[in-house]
N, CA, C and O atoms as a GROMACS GRO file, in nm:
protein
  384
    1UNK      N    1  -0.417  -0.908  -0.061
    1UNK     CA    2  -0.398  -0.771  -0.070
    1UNK      C    3  -0.335  -0.728  -0.206
    1UNK      O    4  -0.363  -0.621  -0.260
    2UNK      N    5  -0.255  -0.812  -0.252
    2UNK     CA    6  -0.188  -0.773  -0.379
    2UNK      C    7  -0.281  -0.752  -0.495
    2UNK      O    8  -0.250  -0.680  -0.590
    3UNK      N    9  -0.401  -0.821  -0.486
    3UNK     CA   10  -0.491  -0.800  -0.587
    3UNK      C   11  -0.567  -0.662  -0.583
    3UNK      O   12  -0.606  -0.608  -0.687
    4UNK      N   13  -0.586  -0.610  -0.464
    4UNK     CA   14  -0.631  -0.489  -0.430
    4UNK      C   15  -0.536  -0.382  -0.498
    4UNK      O   16  -0.576  -0.295  -0.576
    5UNK      N   17  -0.406  -0.400  -0.456
    5UNK     CA   18  -0.299  -0.307  -0.497
    5UNK      C   19  -0.290  -0.303  -0.656
    5UNK      O   20  -0.263  -0.201  -0.719
    6UNK      N   21  -0.315  -0.421  -0.710
    6UNK     CA   22  -0.311  -0.432  -0.865
    6UNK      C   23  -0.419  -0.342  -0.915
    6UNK      O   24  -0.398  -0.261  -1.006
    7UNK      N   25  -0.531  -0.353  -0.858
    7UNK     CA   26  -0.663  -0.274  -0.911
    7UNK      C   27  -0.630  -0.131  -0.894
    7UNK      O   28  -0.653  -0.051  -0.985
    8UNK      N   29  -0.572  -0.091  -0.769
    8UNK     CA   30  -0.540   0.062  -0.753
    8UNK      C   31  -0.439   0.112  -0.843
    8UNK      O   32  -0.444   0.227  -0.886
    9UNK      N   33  -0.343   0.027  -0.876
    9UNK     CA   34  -0.226   0.056  -0.973
    9UNK      C   35  -0.295   0.080  -1.108
    9UNK      O   36  -0.274   0.185  -1.168
   10UNK      N   37  -0.380  -0.017  -1.160
   10UNK     CA   38  -0.447   0.004  -1.281
   10UNK      C   39  -0.530   0.134  -1.288
   10UNK      O   40  -0.525   0.213  -1.382
   11UNK      N   41  -0.608   0.150  -1.179
   11UNK     CA   42  -0.694   0.272  -1.176
   11UNK      C   43  -0.597   0.397  -1.186
   11UNK      O   44  -0.621   0.488  -1.265
   12UNK      N   45  -0.491   0.399  -1.106
   12UNK     CA   46  -0.413   0.513  -1.098
   12UNK      C   47  -0.345   0.555  -1.252
   12UNK      O   48  -0.323   0.670  -1.292
   13UNK      N   49  -0.321   0.436  -1.321
   13UNK     CA   50  -0.263   0.464  -1.445
   13UNK      C   51  -0.368   0.493  -1.560
   13UNK      O   52  -0.333   0.528  -1.673
   14UNK      N   53  -0.490   0.475  -1.524
   14UNK     CA   54  -0.602   0.505  -1.615
   14UNK      C   55  -0.641   0.383  -1.704
   14UNK      O   56  -0.708   0.395  -1.806
   15UNK      N   57  -0.596   0.270  -1.660
   15UNK     CA   58  -0.630   0.155  -1.734
   15UNK      C   59  -0.758   0.086  -1.672
   15UNK      O   60  -0.792   0.110  -1.556
   16UNK      N   61  -0.824   0.004  -1.750
   16UNK     CA   62  -0.953  -0.060  -1.705
   16UNK      C   63  -0.909  -0.170  -1.605
   16UNK      O   64  -0.812  -0.244  -1.623
   17UNK      N   65  -0.992  -0.172  -1.497
   17UNK     CA   66  -0.965  -0.284  -1.396
   17UNK      C   67  -1.055  -0.402  -1.443
   17UNK      O   68  -1.173  -0.407  -1.410
   18UNK      N   69  -1.001  -0.489  -1.516
   18UNK     CA   70  -1.063  -0.606  -1.574
   18UNK      C   71  -0.969  -0.735  -1.528
   18UNK      O   72  -0.859  -0.726  -1.474
   19UNK      N   73  -1.033  -0.849  -1.561
   19UNK     CA   74  -0.961  -0.977  -1.514
   19UNK      C   75  -0.827  -0.980  -1.580
   19UNK      O   76  -0.728  -1.001  -1.510
   20UNK      N   77  -0.816  -0.962  -1.709
   20UNK     CA   78  -0.696  -0.973  -1.780
   20UNK      C   79  -0.584  -0.875  -1.727
   20UNK      O   80  -0.469  -0.913  -1.705
   21UNK      N   81  -0.626  -0.746  -1.709
   21UNK     CA   82  -0.521  -0.654  -1.650
   21UNK      C   83  -0.476  -0.678  -1.511
   21UNK      O   84  -0.360  -0.662  -1.476
   22UNK      N   85  -0.572  -0.718  -1.430
   22UNK     CA   86  -0.531  -0.761  -1.288
   22UNK      C   87  -0.445  -0.886  -1.296
   22UNK      O   88  -0.347  -0.893  -1.221
   23UNK      N   89  -0.471  -0.977  -1.374
   23UNK     CA   90  -0.385  -1.095  -1.386
   23UNK      C   91  -0.248  -1.049  -1.430
   23UNK      O   92  -0.147  -1.091  -1.374
   24UNK      N   93  -0.243  -0.964  -1.530
   24UNK     CA   94  -0.103  -0.921  -1.584
   24UNK      C   95  -0.020  -0.850  -1.472
   24UNK      O   96   0.098  -0.878  -1.453
   25UNK      N   97  -0.085  -0.762  -1.403
   25UNK     CA   98  -0.014  -0.688  -1.294
   25UNK      C   99   0.035  -0.789  -1.182
   25UNK      O  100   0.150  -0.778  -1.138
   26UNK      N  101  -0.045  -0.880  -1.139
   26UNK     CA  102  -0.014  -0.980  -1.029
   26UNK      C  103   0.087  -1.076  -1.083
   26UNK      O  104   0.172  -1.120  -1.006
   27UNK      N  105   0.087  -1.116  -1.213
   27UNK     CA  106   0.187  -1.201  -1.272
   27UNK      C  107   0.317  -1.128  -1.281
   27UNK      O  108   0.422  -1.188  -1.259
   28UNK      N  109   0.316  -0.995  -1.313
   28UNK     CA  110   0.443  -0.915  -1.337
   28UNK      C  111   0.503  -0.903  -1.199
   28UNK      O  112   0.625  -0.890  -1.191
   29UNK      N  113   0.430  -0.906  -1.091
   29UNK     CA  114   0.499  -0.892  -0.950
   29UNK      C  115   0.566  -1.026  -0.911
   29UNK      O  116   0.628  -1.036  -0.805
   30UNK      N  117   0.553  -1.128  -0.996
   30UNK     CA  118   0.612  -1.263  -0.967
   30UNK      C  119   0.535  -1.349  -0.887
   30UNK      O  120   0.588  -1.452  -0.843
   31UNK      N  121   0.407  -1.320  -0.858
   31UNK     CA  122   0.325  -1.396  -0.773
   31UNK      C  123   0.233  -1.493  -0.863
   31UNK      O  124   0.198  -1.460  -0.976
   32UNK      N  125   0.200  -1.613  -0.805
   32UNK     CA  126   0.107  -1.699  -0.879
   32UNK      C  127  -0.030  -1.643  -0.883
   32UNK      O  128  -0.078  -1.602  -0.778
   33UNK      N  129  -0.094  -1.636  -0.988
   33UNK     CA  130  -0.229  -1.575  -1.007
   33UNK      C  131  -0.342  -1.673  -0.967
   33UNK      O  132  -0.350  -1.785  -1.018
   34UNK      N  133  -0.431  -1.626  -0.871
   34UNK     CA  134  -0.534  -1.711  -0.822
   34UNK      C  135  -0.660  -1.654  -0.893
   34UNK      O  136  -0.710  -1.546  -0.863
   35UNK      N  137  -0.707  -1.739  -0.994
   35UNK     CA  138  -0.818  -1.692  -1.082
   35UNK      C  139  -0.952  -1.653  -0.995
   35UNK      O  140  -1.021  -1.555  -1.024
   36UNK      N  141  -0.979  -1.732  -0.893
   36UNK     CA  142  -1.099  -1.687  -0.818
   36UNK      C  143  -1.085  -1.563  -0.747
   36UNK      O  144  -1.184  -1.492  -0.734
   37UNK      N  145  -0.966  -1.525  -0.695
   37UNK     CA  146  -0.949  -1.393  -0.630
   37UNK      C  147  -0.956  -1.285  -0.735
   37UNK      O  148  -1.013  -1.180  -0.707
   38UNK      N  149  -0.904  -1.304  -0.850
   38UNK     CA  150  -0.925  -1.212  -0.956
   38UNK      C  151  -1.068  -1.180  -0.991
   38UNK      O  152  -1.112  -1.065  -0.997
   39UNK      N  153  -1.135  -1.284  -1.014
   39UNK     CA  154  -1.281  -1.285  -1.048
   39UNK      C  155  -1.360  -1.208  -0.940
   39UNK      O  156  -1.437  -1.116  -0.967
   40UNK      N  157  -1.334  -1.252  -0.817
   40UNK     CA  158  -1.408  -1.193  -0.709
   40UNK      C  159  -1.384  -1.038  -0.701
   40UNK      O  160  -1.472  -0.955  -0.676
   41UNK      N  161  -1.253  -1.014  -0.726
   41UNK     CA  162  -1.223  -0.864  -0.708
   41UNK      C  163  -1.285  -0.771  -0.823
   41UNK      O  164  -1.339  -0.663  -0.801
   42UNK      N  165  -1.271  -0.826  -0.939
   42UNK     CA  166  -1.342  -0.758  -1.053
   42UNK      C  167  -1.494  -0.745  -1.036
   42UNK      O  168  -1.556  -0.641  -1.059
   43UNK      N  169  -1.544  -0.849  -0.997
   43UNK     CA  170  -1.699  -0.862  -0.976
   43UNK      C  171  -1.744  -0.754  -0.863
   43UNK      O  172  -1.848  -0.689  -0.871
   44UNK      N  173  -1.652  -0.746  -0.756
   44UNK     CA  174  -1.690  -0.656  -0.641
   44UNK      C  175  -1.664  -0.508  -0.684
   44UNK      O  176  -1.726  -0.418  -0.627
   45UNK      N  177  -1.580  -0.483  -0.776
   45UNK     CA  178  -1.554  -0.346  -0.827
   45UNK      C  179  -1.649  -0.296  -0.934
   45UNK      O  180  -1.647  -0.178  -0.969
   46UNK      N  181  -1.734  -0.384  -0.986
   46UNK     CA  182  -1.823  -0.341  -1.097
   46UNK      C  183  -1.909  -0.235  -1.037
   46UNK      O  184  -1.970  -0.251  -0.931
   47UNK      N  185  -1.913  -0.117  -1.113
   47UNK     CA  186  -2.004  -0.016  -1.074
   47UNK      C  187  -1.955   0.074  -0.956
   47UNK      O  188  -2.021   0.168  -0.911
   48UNK      N  189  -1.833   0.037  -0.911
   48UNK     CA  190  -1.786   0.121  -0.794
   48UNK      C  191  -1.696   0.239  -0.845
   48UNK      O  192  -1.604   0.215  -0.923
   49UNK      N  193  -1.722   0.358  -0.802
   49UNK     CA  194  -1.652   0.477  -0.848
   49UNK      C  195  -1.522   0.477  -0.738
   49UNK      O  196  -1.531   0.524  -0.625
   50UNK      N  197  -1.418   0.426  -0.785
   50UNK     CA  198  -1.291   0.413  -0.699
   50UNK      C  199  -1.246   0.549  -0.657
   50UNK      O  200  -1.208   0.562  -0.541
   51UNK      N  201  -1.247   0.649  -0.736
   51UNK     CA  202  -1.199   0.789  -0.692
   51UNK      C  203  -1.284   0.831  -0.568
   51UNK      O  204  -1.234   0.883  -0.468
   52UNK      N  205  -1.412   0.806  -0.581
   52UNK     CA  206  -1.504   0.851  -0.461
   52UNK      C  207  -1.474   0.777  -0.342
   52UNK      O  208  -1.463   0.838  -0.236
   53UNK      N  209  -1.461   0.648  -0.349
   53UNK     CA  210  -1.429   0.556  -0.243
   53UNK      C  211  -1.296   0.593  -0.172
   53UNK      O  212  -1.286   0.594  -0.050
   54UNK      N  213  -1.196   0.623  -0.254
   54UNK     CA  214  -1.063   0.666  -0.198
   54UNK      C  215  -1.083   0.791  -0.124
   54UNK      O  216  -1.032   0.802  -0.013
   55UNK      N  217  -1.156   0.893  -0.179
   55UNK     CA  218  -1.168   1.021  -0.121
   55UNK      C  219  -1.246   0.998   0.019
   55UNK      O  220  -1.211   1.061   0.119
   56UNK      N  221  -1.344   0.915   0.024
   56UNK     CA  222  -1.416   0.892   0.139
   56UNK      C  223  -1.326   0.817   0.244
   56UNK      O  224  -1.334   0.848   0.362
   57UNK      N  225  -1.250   0.729   0.206
   57UNK     CA  226  -1.152   0.658   0.297
   57UNK      C  227  -1.050   0.750   0.354
   57UNK      O  228  -1.016   0.739   0.472
   58UNK      N  229  -1.001   0.837   0.278
   58UNK     CA  230  -0.899   0.932   0.326
   58UNK      C  231  -0.968   1.032   0.422
   58UNK      O  232  -0.908   1.072   0.522
   59UNK      N  233  -1.092   1.072   0.394
   59UNK     CA  234  -1.166   1.165   0.496
   59UNK      C  235  -1.186   1.097   0.625
   59UNK      O  236  -1.171   1.163   0.728
   60UNK      N  237  -1.219   0.972   0.630
   60UNK     CA  238  -1.246   0.894   0.749
   60UNK      C  239  -1.112   0.877   0.825
   60UNK      O  240  -1.106   0.900   0.946
   61UNK      N  241  -1.008   0.837   0.758
   61UNK     CA  242  -0.870   0.820   0.819
   61UNK      C  243  -0.831   0.954   0.889
   61UNK      O  244  -0.783   0.954   1.003
   62UNK      N  245  -0.852   1.068   0.817
   62UNK     CA  246  -0.810   1.196   0.876
   62UNK      C  247  -0.890   1.218   0.984
   62UNK      O  248  -0.833   1.252   1.088
   63UNK      N  249  -1.025   1.206   0.986
   63UNK     CA  250  -1.118   1.230   1.099
   63UNK      C  251  -1.077   1.154   1.230
   63UNK      O  252  -1.074   1.207   1.341
   64UNK      N  253  -1.045   1.025   1.203
   64UNK     CA  254  -1.006   0.935   1.318
   64UNK      C  255  -0.864   0.970   1.359
   64UNK      O  256  -0.843   0.975   1.480
   65UNK      N  257  -0.774   0.992   1.283
   65UNK     CA  258  -0.634   1.017   1.314
   65UNK      C  259  -0.600   1.147   1.391
   65UNK      O  260  -0.518   1.155   1.482
   66UNK      N  261  -0.675   1.244   1.343
   66UNK     CA  262  -0.645   1.377   1.412
   66UNK      C  263  -0.656   1.389   1.556
   66UNK      O  264  -0.564   1.436   1.624
   67UNK      N  265  -0.781   1.344   1.612
   67UNK     CA  266  -0.788   1.348   1.761
   67UNK      C  267  -0.691   1.256   1.832
   67UNK      O  268  -0.634   1.292   1.935
   68UNK      N  269  -0.672   1.134   1.775
   68UNK     CA  270  -0.572   1.060   1.833
   68UNK      C  271  -0.446   1.105   1.840
   68UNK      O  272  -0.382   1.084   1.943
   69UNK      N  273  -0.391   1.172   1.734
   69UNK     CA  274  -0.258   1.231   1.731
   69UNK      C  275  -0.241   1.357   1.826
   69UNK      O  276  -0.134   1.384   1.879
   70UNK      N  277  -0.349   1.426   1.842
   70UNK     CA  278  -0.354   1.536   1.943
   70UNK      C  279  -0.338   1.488   2.085
   70UNK      O  280  -0.262   1.542   2.165
   71UNK      N  281  -0.422   1.375   2.114
   71UNK     CA  282  -0.414   1.310   2.247
   71UNK      C  283  -0.284   1.258   2.287
   71UNK      O  284  -0.243   1.270   2.402
   72UNK      N  285  -0.212   1.194   2.180
   72UNK     CA  286  -0.084   1.134   2.207
   72UNK      C  287   0.016   1.240   2.230
   72UNK      O  288   0.106   1.219   2.311
   73UNK      N  289   0.008   1.355   2.162
   73UNK     CA  290   0.114   1.460   2.186
   73UNK      C  291   0.094   1.522   2.328
   73UNK      O  292   0.192   1.554   2.396
   74UNK      N  293  -0.029   1.539   2.372
   74UNK     CA  294  -0.043   1.598   2.512
   74UNK      C  295   0.009   1.500   2.612
   74UNK      O  296   0.065   1.540   2.715
   75UNK      N  297  -0.010   1.371   2.585
   75UNK     CA  298   0.042   1.281   2.685
   75UNK      C  299   0.197   1.271   2.695
   75UNK      O  300   0.254   1.250   2.802
   76UNK      N  301   0.257   1.287   2.582
   76UNK     CA  302   0.399   1.292   2.572
   76UNK      C  303   0.454   1.408   2.634
   76UNK      O  304   0.564   1.398   2.688
   77UNK      N  305   0.386   1.525   2.632
   77UNK     CA  306   0.446   1.649   2.678
   77UNK      C  307   0.451   1.649   2.830
   77UNK      O  308   0.551   1.699   2.882
   78UNK      N  309   0.356   1.599   2.906
   78UNK     CA  310   0.346   1.600   3.044
   78UNK      C  311   0.462   1.521   3.120
   78UNK      O  312   0.514   1.573   3.219
   79UNK      N  313   0.498   1.414   3.081
   79UNK     CA  314   0.617   1.354   3.157
   79UNK      C  315   0.736   1.436   3.131
   79UNK      O  316   0.814   1.444   3.225
   80UNK      N  317   0.763   1.494   3.031
   80UNK     CA  318   0.884   1.568   2.993
   80UNK      C  319   0.893   1.693   3.094
   80UNK      O  320   0.999   1.726   3.146
   81UNK      N  321   0.775   1.756   3.115
   81UNK     CA  322   0.771   1.870   3.212
   81UNK      C  323   0.801   1.823   3.352
   81UNK      O  324   0.871   1.890   3.427
   82UNK      N  325   0.748   1.705   3.390
   82UNK     CA  326   0.764   1.650   3.522
   82UNK      C  327   0.908   1.620   3.543
   82UNK      O  328   0.960   1.646   3.651
   83UNK      N  329   0.982   1.560   3.436
   83UNK     CA  330   1.120   1.524   3.455
   83UNK      C  331   1.211   1.652   3.477
   83UNK      O  332   1.309   1.652   3.552
   84UNK      N  333   1.170   1.757   3.408
   84UNK     CA  334   1.243   1.877   3.424
   84UNK      C  335   1.235   1.940   3.563
   84UNK      O  336   1.332   1.990   3.621
   85UNK      N  337   1.122   1.934   3.608
   85UNK     CA  338   1.084   1.992   3.737
   85UNK      C  339   1.152   1.905   3.850
   85UNK      O  340   1.204   1.963   3.946
   86UNK      N  341   1.153   1.777   3.840
   86UNK     CA  342   1.222   1.687   3.935
   86UNK      C  343   1.367   1.702   3.926
   86UNK      O  344   1.436   1.688   4.027
   87UNK      N  345   1.422   1.731   3.807
   87UNK     CA  346   1.562   1.749   3.790
   87UNK      C  347   1.609   1.883   3.857
   87UNK      O  348   1.715   1.889   3.918
   88UNK      N  349   1.527   1.987   3.843
   88UNK     CA  350   1.551   2.111   3.904
   88UNK      C  351   1.538   2.105   4.059
   88UNK      O  352   1.614   2.171   4.130
   89UNK      N  353   1.451   2.034   4.105
   89UNK     CA  354   1.439   2.010   4.254
   89UNK      C  355   1.567   1.947   4.314
   89UNK      O  356   1.624   1.993   4.413
   90UNK      N  357   1.605   1.838   4.244
   90UNK     CA  358   1.725   1.773   4.283
   90UNK      C  359   1.849   1.855   4.281
   90UNK      O  360   1.933   1.835   4.369
   91UNK      N  361   1.867   1.945   4.190
   91UNK     CA  362   1.979   2.032   4.191
   91UNK      C  363   1.976   2.135   4.293
   91UNK      O  364   2.082   2.173   4.345
   92UNK      N  365   1.861   2.185   4.326
   92UNK     CA  366   1.854   2.279   4.435
   92UNK      C  367   1.892   2.227   4.570
   92UNK      O  368   1.953   2.292   4.655
   93UNK      N  369   1.850   2.102   4.582
   93UNK     CA  370   1.884   2.026   4.698
   93UNK      C  371   2.037   2.009   4.725
   93UNK      O  372   2.086   2.013   4.838
   94UNK      N  373   2.106   1.989   4.610
   94UNK     CA  374   2.260   1.970   4.614
   94UNK      C  375   2.320   2.095   4.656
   94UNK      O  376   2.410   2.094   4.740
   95UNK      N  377   2.275   2.213   4.600
   95UNK     CA  378   2.342   2.346   4.623
   95UNK      C  379   2.275   2.435   4.718
   95UNK      O  380   2.320   2.548   4.740
   96UNK      N  381   2.164   2.387   4.777
   96UNK     CA  382   2.093   2.447   4.881
   96UNK      C  383   2.075   2.595   4.879
   96UNK      O  384   2.013   2.652   4.969
   0.00000   0.00000   0.00000
């Protein structure tokens, strides 16, 4: 994962994502550089528009997360209402 982060950091700063730059970022983080991972990552990113891919990924995340968050909120609200009603019923029994 650190190699992907290195590539994203290089892209964010406007530097070229190449083997030497990725190695430098990974080494600067204090990790041992794995040459095969660096070569694989750089080869995988050849011809990829990183900005477009990041935009696409954030759209997918938003589309997936929005309904799930809405469903979670509705589930959380129902037990709170039930607890308030149960508490009110209990108090009315005490004071009749």
